[in-house]
Backbone atoms as SQL, in Angstrom:
CREATE TABLE atoms (id INTEGER PRIMARY KEY, chain TEXT, resi INTEGER, resn TEXT, atom TEXT, x REAL, y REAL, z REAL);
INSERT INTO atoms VALUES
  (1, 'A', 1, 'MET', 'N', 0.826, -1.169, -0.006),
  (2, 'A', 1, 'MET', 'CA', -0.013, -0.002, -0.002),
  (3, 'A', 1, 'MET', 'C', 0.884, 1.232, -0.019),
  (4, 'A', 2, 'ASN', 'N', 0.634, 2.153, -0.884),
  (5, 'A', 2, 'ASN', 'CA', 1.388, 3.375, -0.988),
  (6, 'A', 2, 'ASN', 'C', 0.859, 4.437, -0.041),
  (7, 'A', 3, 'GLN', 'N', 1.776, 5.184, 0.577),
  (8, 'A', 3, 'GLN', 'CA', 1.358, 6.336, 1.420),
  (9, 'A', 3, 'GLN', 'C', 1.062, 7.480, 0.477),
  (10, 'A', 4, 'PRO', 'N', 0.024, 8.236, 0.783),
  (11, 'A', 4, 'PRO', 'CA', -0.253, 9.436, -0.009),
  (12, 'A', 4, 'PRO', 'C', 0.878, 10.473, 0.163),
  (13, 'A', 5, 'GLN', 'N', 1.228, 11.139, -0.865),
  (14, 'A', 5, 'GLN', 'CA', 2.238, 12.159, -0.770),
  (15, 'A', 5, 'GLN', 'C', 1.580, 13.496, -0.506),
  (16, 'A', 6, 'LEU', 'N', 2.057, 14.169, 0.553),
  (17, 'A', 6, 'LEU', 'CA', 1.562, 15.505, 0.867),
  (18, 'A', 6, 'LEU', 'C', 2.386, 16.548, 0.108),
  (19, 'A', 7, 'ASN', 'N', 1.711, 17.474, -0.454),
  (20, 'A', 7, 'ASN', 'CA', 2.344, 18.552, -1.166),
  (21, 'A', 7, 'ASN', 'C', 2.266, 19.816, -0.328),
  (22, 'A', 8, 'ILE', 'N', 3.172, 19.964, 0.595),
  (23, 'A', 8, 'ILE', 'CA', 3.153, 21.076, 1.539),
  (24, 'A', 8, 'ILE', 'C', 4.320, 22.002, 1.257),
  (25, 'A', 9, 'ASP', 'N', 4.028, 23.287, 1.095),
  (26, 'A', 9, 'ASP', 'CA', 5.050, 24.302, 0.920),
  (27, 'A', 9, 'ASP', 'C', 5.669, 24.564, 2.291),
  (28, 'A', 10, 'MET', 'N', 6.955, 24.389, 2.450),
  (29, 'A', 10, 'MET', 'CA', 7.635, 24.568, 3.709),
  (30, 'A', 10, 'MET', 'C', 7.490, 26.018, 4.242),
  (31, 'A', 11, 'LYS', 'N', 7.207, 26.947, 3.419),
  (32, 'A', 11, 'LYS', 'CA', 6.980, 28.327, 3.860),
  (33, 'A', 11, 'LYS', 'C', 5.715, 28.450, 4.639),
  (34, 'A', 12, 'ASN', 'N', 4.807, 27.458, 4.519),
  (35, 'A', 12, 'ASN', 'CA', 3.523, 27.482, 5.265),
  (36, 'A', 12, 'ASN', 'C', 3.638, 26.647, 6.554),
  (37, 'A', 13, 'THR', 'N', 4.779, 26.364, 7.002),
  (38, 'A', 13, 'THR', 'CA', 4.988, 25.631, 8.273),
  (39, 'A', 13, 'THR', 'C', 5.670, 26.518, 9.260),
  (40, 'A', 14, 'THR', 'N', 5.683, 26.088, 10.519),
  (41, 'A', 14, 'THR', 'CA', 6.412, 26.843, 11.548),
  (42, 'A', 14, 'THR', 'C', 7.366, 25.922, 12.273),
  (43, 'A', 15, 'ALA', 'N', 8.440, 26.509, 12.789),
  (44, 'A', 15, 'ALA', 'CA', 9.453, 25.752, 13.482),
  (45, 'A', 15, 'ALA', 'C', 8.939, 25.248, 14.817),
  (46, 'A', 16, 'VAL', 'N', 9.379, 24.033, 15.203),
  (47, 'A', 16, 'VAL', 'CA', 9.107, 23.515, 16.546),
  (48, 'A', 16, 'VAL', 'C', 10.364, 23.783, 17.339),
  (49, 'A', 17, 'LYS', 'N', 10.143, 24.427, 18.516),
  (50, 'A', 17, 'LYS', 'CA', 11.286, 24.810, 19.358),
  (51, 'A', 17, 'LYS', 'C', 11.141, 24.276, 20.749),
  (52, 'A', 18, 'THR', 'N', 12.281, 24.133, 21.406),
  (53, 'A', 18, 'THR', 'CA', 12.314, 23.761, 22.787),
  (54, 'A', 18, 'THR', 'C', 12.018, 25.014, 23.618),
  (55, 'A', 19, 'PRO', 'N', 11.764, 24.866, 24.927),
  (56, 'A', 19, 'PRO', 'CA', 11.547, 26.038, 25.757),
  (57, 'A', 19, 'PRO', 'C', 12.756, 27.019, 25.725),
  (58, 'A', 20, 'ASP', 'N', 13.965, 26.504, 25.450),
  (59, 'A', 20, 'ASP', 'CA', 15.167, 27.353, 25.338),
  (60, 'A', 20, 'ASP', 'C', 15.317, 27.930, 23.965),
  (61, 'A', 21, 'GLY', 'N', 14.461, 27.621, 23.022),
  (62, 'A', 21, 'GLY', 'CA', 14.511, 28.186, 21.707),
  (63, 'A', 21, 'GLY', 'C', 15.328, 27.344, 20.708),
  (64, 'A', 22, 'ASP', 'N', 15.814, 26.167, 21.132),
  (65, 'A', 22, 'ASP', 'CA', 16.584, 25.300, 20.270),
  (66, 'A', 22, 'ASP', 'C', 15.602, 24.596, 19.263),
  (67, 'A', 23, 'VAL', 'N', 16.128, 24.201, 18.159),
  (68, 'A', 23, 'VAL', 'CA', 15.281, 23.593, 17.093),
  (69, 'A', 23, 'VAL', 'C', 15.776, 22.156, 16.726),
  (70, 'A', 24, 'VAL', 'N', 16.739, 21.628, 17.436),
  (71, 'A', 24, 'VAL', 'CA', 17.247, 20.302, 17.121),
  (72, 'A', 24, 'VAL', 'C', 16.713, 19.305, 18.144),
  (73, 'A', 25, 'PHE', 'N', 16.157, 18.195, 17.622),
  (74, 'A', 25, 'PHE', 'CA', 15.607, 17.149, 18.498),
  (75, 'A', 25, 'PHE', 'C', 16.270, 15.831, 18.142),
  (76, 'A', 26, 'GLN', 'N', 16.281, 14.872, 19.021),
  (77, 'A', 26, 'GLN', 'CA', 16.810, 13.543, 18.784),
  (78, 'A', 26, 'GLN', 'C', 15.621, 12.587, 18.742),
  (79, 'A', 27, 'GLN', 'N', 15.708, 11.544, 17.916),
  (80, 'A', 27, 'GLN', 'CA', 14.678, 10.505, 17.897),
  (81, 'A', 27, 'GLN', 'C', 14.993, 9.435, 18.952),
  (82, 'A', 28, 'GLY', 'N', 13.994, 8.997, 19.626),
  (83, 'A', 28, 'GLY', 'CA', 14.153, 7.961, 20.657),
  (84, 'A', 28, 'GLY', 'C', 12.916, 7.023, 20.610),
  (85, 'A', 29, 'MET', 'N', 12.878, 6.172, 21.629),
  (86, 'A', 29, 'MET', 'CA', 11.776, 5.208, 21.728),
  (87, 'A', 29, 'MET', 'C', 11.263, 5.162, 23.142),
  (88, 'A', 30, 'ILE', 'N', 9.928, 5.041, 23.250),
  (89, 'A', 30, 'ILE', 'CA', 9.266, 4.715, 24.512),
  (90, 'A', 30, 'ILE', 'C', 8.882, 3.226, 24.353),
  (91, 'A', 31, 'LEU', 'N', 9.144, 2.403, 25.390),
  (92, 'A', 31, 'LEU', 'CA', 8.794, 1.019, 25.281),
  (93, 'A', 31, 'LEU', 'C', 7.562, 0.751, 26.144),
  (94, 'A', 32, 'ARG', 'N', 6.612, 0.051, 25.637),
  (95, 'A', 32, 'ARG', 'CA', 5.378, -0.326, 26.315),
  (96, 'A', 32, 'ARG', 'C', 5.292, -1.841, 26.376),
  (97, 'A', 33, 'GLN', 'N', 4.983, -2.354, 27.590),
  (98, 'A', 33, 'GLN', 'CA', 4.784, -3.776, 27.687),
  (99, 'A', 33, 'GLN', 'C', 3.363, -4.100, 27.351),
  (100, 'A', 34, 'VAL', 'N', 3.192, -5.181, 26.546),
  (101, 'A', 34, 'VAL', 'CA', 1.865, -5.600, 26.105),
  (102, 'A', 34, 'VAL', 'C', 1.602, -7.047, 26.616),
  (103, 'A', 35, 'SER', 'N', 0.515, -7.186, 27.320),
  (104, 'A', 35, 'SER', 'CA', 0.119, -8.489, 27.863),
  (105, 'A', 35, 'SER', 'C', -0.108, -9.483, 26.748),
  (106, 'A', 36, 'LYS', 'N', 0.288, -10.736, 27.000),
  (107, 'A', 36, 'LYS', 'CA', 0.034, -11.778, 25.967),
  (108, 'A', 36, 'LYS', 'C', -1.420, -11.955, 25.730),
  (109, 'A', 37, 'PHE', 'N', -2.248, -11.595, 26.704),
  (110, 'A', 37, 'PHE', 'CA', -3.716, -11.757, 26.509),
  (111, 'A', 37, 'PHE', 'C', -4.269, -10.692, 25.592),
  (112, 'A', 38, 'VAL', 'N', -3.658, -9.484, 25.656),
  (113, 'A', 38, 'VAL', 'CA', -4.047, -8.374, 24.733),
  (114, 'A', 38, 'VAL', 'C', -3.477, -8.642, 23.355),
  (115, 'A', 39, 'ALA', 'N', -2.278, -9.115, 23.284),
  (116, 'A', 39, 'ALA', 'CA', -1.551, -9.306, 22.020),
  (117, 'A', 39, 'ALA', 'C', -2.053, -10.597, 21.318),
  (118, 'A', 40, 'GLY', 'N', -2.610, -11.501, 22.098),
  (119, 'A', 40, 'GLY', 'CA', -2.971, -12.817, 21.525),
  (120, 'A', 40, 'GLY', 'C', -1.790, -13.695, 21.167),
  (121, 'A', 41, 'THR', 'N', -0.749, -13.546, 21.941),
  (122, 'A', 41, 'THR', 'CA', 0.474, -14.336, 21.731),
  (123, 'A', 41, 'THR', 'C', 0.752, -15.244, 22.942),
  (124, 'A', 42, 'ASP', 'N', 1.828, -16.074, 22.855),
  (125, 'A', 42, 'ASP', 'CA', 2.149, -16.993, 23.939),
  (126, 'A', 42, 'ASP', 'C', 2.886, -16.253, 25.085),
  (127, 'A', 43, 'GLU', 'N', 3.503, -15.131, 24.780),
  (128, 'A', 43, 'GLU', 'CA', 4.281, -14.419, 25.796),
  (129, 'A', 43, 'GLU', 'C', 3.905, -12.929, 25.733),
  (130, 'A', 44, 'ASP', 'N', 4.213, -12.229, 26.892),
  (131, 'A', 44, 'ASP', 'CA', 4.086, -10.770, 26.868),
  (132, 'A', 44, 'ASP', 'C', 5.042, -10.215, 25.859),
  (133, 'A', 45, 'GLY', 'N', 4.752, -9.084, 25.353),
  (134, 'A', 45, 'GLY', 'CA', 5.621, -8.436, 24.373),
  (135, 'A', 45, 'GLY', 'C', 5.985, -7.001, 24.725),
  (136, 'A', 46, 'ILE', 'N', 6.875, -6.477, 23.946),
  (137, 'A', 46, 'ILE', 'CA', 7.324, -5.079, 24.070),
  (138, 'A', 46, 'ILE', 'C', 7.032, -4.350, 22.808),
  (139, 'A', 47, 'MET', 'N', 6.359, -3.203, 22.906),
  (140, 'A', 47, 'MET', 'CA', 5.956, -2.420, 21.743),
  (141, 'A', 47, 'MET', 'C', 6.747, -1.128, 21.791),
  (142, 'A', 48, 'PRO', 'N', 7.572, -0.844, 20.792),
  (143, 'A', 48, 'PRO', 'CA', 8.335, 0.432, 20.732),
  (144, 'A', 48, 'PRO', 'C', 7.482, 1.517, 20.115),
  (145, 'A', 49, 'LEU', 'N', 7.525, 2.696, 20.691),
  (146, 'A', 49, 'LEU', 'CA', 6.809, 3.876, 20.145),
  (147, 'A', 49, 'LEU', 'C', 7.899, 4.923, 19.862),
  (148, 'A', 50, 'PRO', 'N', 8.052, 5.324, 18.583),
  (149, 'A', 50, 'PRO', 'CA', 9.036, 6.336, 18.256),
  (150, 'A', 50, 'PRO', 'C', 8.581, 7.733, 18.750),
  (151, 'A', 51, 'ILE', 'N', 9.482, 8.490, 19.335),
  (152, 'A', 51, 'ILE', 'CA', 9.231, 9.830, 19.826),
  (153, 'A', 51, 'ILE', 'C', 10.476, 10.716, 19.468),
  (154, 'A', 52, 'PHE', 'N', 10.292, 12.025, 19.694),
  (155, 'A', 52, 'PHE', 'CA', 11.415, 12.953, 19.579),
  (156, 'A', 52, 'PHE', 'C', 11.589, 13.619, 20.939),
  (157, 'A', 53, 'TYR', 'N', 12.850, 13.922, 21.306),
  (158, 'A', 53, 'TYR', 'CA', 13.096, 14.578, 22.554),
  (159, 'A', 53, 'TYR', 'C', 14.176, 15.686, 22.455),
  (160, 'A', 54, 'ASP', 'N', 14.128, 16.602, 23.378),
  (161, 'A', 54, 'ASP', 'CA', 15.091, 17.677, 23.450),
  (162, 'A', 54, 'ASP', 'C', 16.453, 17.123, 23.838),
  (163, 'A', 55, 'VAL', 'N', 17.432, 17.403, 22.997),
  (164, 'A', 55, 'VAL', 'CA', 18.761, 16.883, 23.120),
  (165, 'A', 55, 'VAL', 'C', 19.349, 17.311, 24.469),
  (166, 'A', 56, 'LYS', 'N', 19.166, 18.556, 24.905),
  (167, 'A', 56, 'LYS', 'CA', 19.794, 19.081, 26.116),
  (168, 'A', 56, 'LYS', 'C', 19.161, 18.518, 27.395),
  (169, 'A', 57, 'THR', 'N', 17.826, 18.482, 27.444),
  (170, 'A', 57, 'THR', 'CA', 17.123, 18.126, 28.638),
  (171, 'A', 57, 'THR', 'C', 16.659, 16.701, 28.709),
  (172, 'A', 58, 'GLY', 'N', 16.536, 16.064, 27.594),
  (173, 'A', 58, 'GLY', 'CA', 16.010, 14.726, 27.522),
  (174, 'A', 58, 'GLY', 'C', 14.480, 14.689, 27.635),
  (175, 'A', 59, 'LYS', 'N', 13.841, 15.825, 27.656),
  (176, 'A', 59, 'LYS', 'CA', 12.384, 15.937, 27.719),
  (177, 'A', 59, 'LYS', 'C', 11.765, 15.600, 26.384),
  (178, 'A', 60, 'ILE', 'N', 10.672, 14.862, 26.427),
  (179, 'A', 60, 'ILE', 'CA', 9.971, 14.395, 25.173),
  (180, 'A', 60, 'ILE', 'C', 9.149, 15.533, 24.605),
  (181, 'A', 61, 'LEU', 'N', 9.152, 15.664, 23.286),
  (182, 'A', 61, 'LEU', 'CA', 8.231, 16.579, 22.616),
  (183, 'A', 61, 'LEU', 'C', 6.830, 16.005, 22.678),
  (184, 'A', 62, 'LYS', 'N', 6.003, 16.633, 23.493),
  (185, 'A', 62, 'LYS', 'CA', 4.683, 16.106, 23.776),
  (186, 'A', 62, 'LYS', 'C', 3.852, 15.664, 22.587),
  (187, 'A', 63, 'ASP', 'N', 3.913, 16.443, 21.515),
  (188, 'A', 63, 'ASP', 'CA', 3.109, 16.103, 20.343),
  (189, 'A', 63, 'ASP', 'C', 3.535, 14.808, 19.641),
  (190, 'A', 64, 'THR', 'N', 4.690, 14.254, 20.029),
  (191, 'A', 64, 'THR', 'CA', 5.142, 12.975, 19.401),
  (192, 'A', 64, 'THR', 'C', 4.681, 11.743, 20.163),
  (193, 'A', 65, 'ILE', 'N', 4.006, 11.964, 21.303),
  (194, 'A', 65, 'ILE', 'CA', 3.487, 10.850, 22.095),
  (195, 'A', 65, 'ILE', 'C', 2.010, 10.659, 21.687),
  (196, 'A', 66, 'PRO', 'N', 1.553, 9.427, 21.551),
  (197, 'A', 66, 'PRO', 'CA', 0.134, 9.232, 21.231),
  (198, 'A', 66, 'PRO', 'C', -0.758, 9.914, 22.288),
  (199, 'A', 67, 'PRO', 'N', -1.834, 10.573, 21.840),
  (200, 'A', 67, 'PRO', 'CA', -2.694, 11.307, 22.759),
  (201, 'A', 67, 'PRO', 'C', -3.127, 10.538, 24.011),
  (202, 'A', 68, 'ASP', 'N', -3.398, 9.224, 23.869),
  (203, 'A', 68, 'ASP', 'CA', -3.842, 8.411, 25.019),
  (204, 'A', 68, 'ASP', 'C', -2.780, 8.279, 26.117),
  (205, 'A', 69, 'LEU', 'N', -1.498, 8.536, 25.765),
  (206, 'A', 69, 'LEU', 'CA', -0.432, 8.370, 26.734),
  (207, 'A', 69, 'LEU', 'C', 0.155, 9.683, 27.278),
  (208, 'A', 70, 'ARG', 'N', -0.290, 10.813, 26.738),
  (209, 'A', 70, 'ARG', 'CA', 0.293, 12.091, 27.085),
  (210, 'A', 70, 'ARG', 'C', 0.222, 12.408, 28.567),
  (211, 'A', 71, 'GLU', 'N', -0.883, 12.125, 29.232),
  (212, 'A', 71, 'GLU', 'CA', -1.013, 12.407, 30.661),
  (213, 'A', 71, 'GLU', 'C', 0.014, 11.569, 31.452),
  (214, 'A', 72, 'GLU', 'N', 0.113, 10.310, 31.076),
  (215, 'A', 72, 'GLU', 'CA', 1.043, 9.431, 31.815),
  (216, 'A', 72, 'GLU', 'C', 2.478, 9.923, 31.763),
  (217, 'A', 73, 'TYR', 'N', 2.833, 10.487, 30.614),
  (218, 'A', 73, 'TYR', 'CA', 4.255, 10.939, 30.412),
  (219, 'A', 73, 'TYR', 'C', 4.407, 12.484, 30.614),
  (220, 'A', 74, 'SER', 'N', 3.386, 13.132, 31.093),
  (221, 'A', 74, 'SER', 'CA', 3.427, 14.591, 31.183),
  (222, 'A', 74, 'SER', 'C', 4.630, 15.191, 31.913),
  (223, 'A', 75, 'GLU', 'N', 5.092, 14.493, 32.989),
  (224, 'A', 75, 'GLU', 'CA', 6.263, 15.023, 33.704),
  (225, 'A', 75, 'GLU', 'C', 7.557, 14.890, 32.904),
  (226, 'A', 76, 'TYR', 'N', 7.562, 14.112, 31.841),
  (227, 'A', 76, 'TYR', 'CA', 8.762, 13.942, 30.982),
  (228, 'A', 76, 'TYR', 'C', 8.718, 14.741, 29.729),
  (229, 'A', 77, 'CYS', 'N', 7.757, 15.658, 29.586),
  (230, 'A', 77, 'CYS', 'CA', 7.477, 16.310, 28.319),
  (231, 'A', 77, 'CYS', 'C', 7.743, 17.829, 28.377),
  (232, 'A', 78, 'VAL', 'N', 8.008, 18.348, 27.179),
  (233, 'A', 78, 'VAL', 'CA', 8.067, 19.800, 26.952),
  (234, 'A', 78, 'VAL', 'C', 6.993, 20.143, 25.954);
């Protein structure tokens, strides 16, 4: 299945910045444990969720966390 291509003019976007005004983020992972009963497998599993975080502080960019998990990770976010 092909992903639709978005035709977005970069001039119509805005920069994402850290509270200190920095614009560089690092990609990382949040790991979530999944019960074998939920996953329908023989063993519990680990599900990786890609996120971006502030290089200096290690704080996660809130908008990169799934909405259902934002409250749980709120103390780790910018």
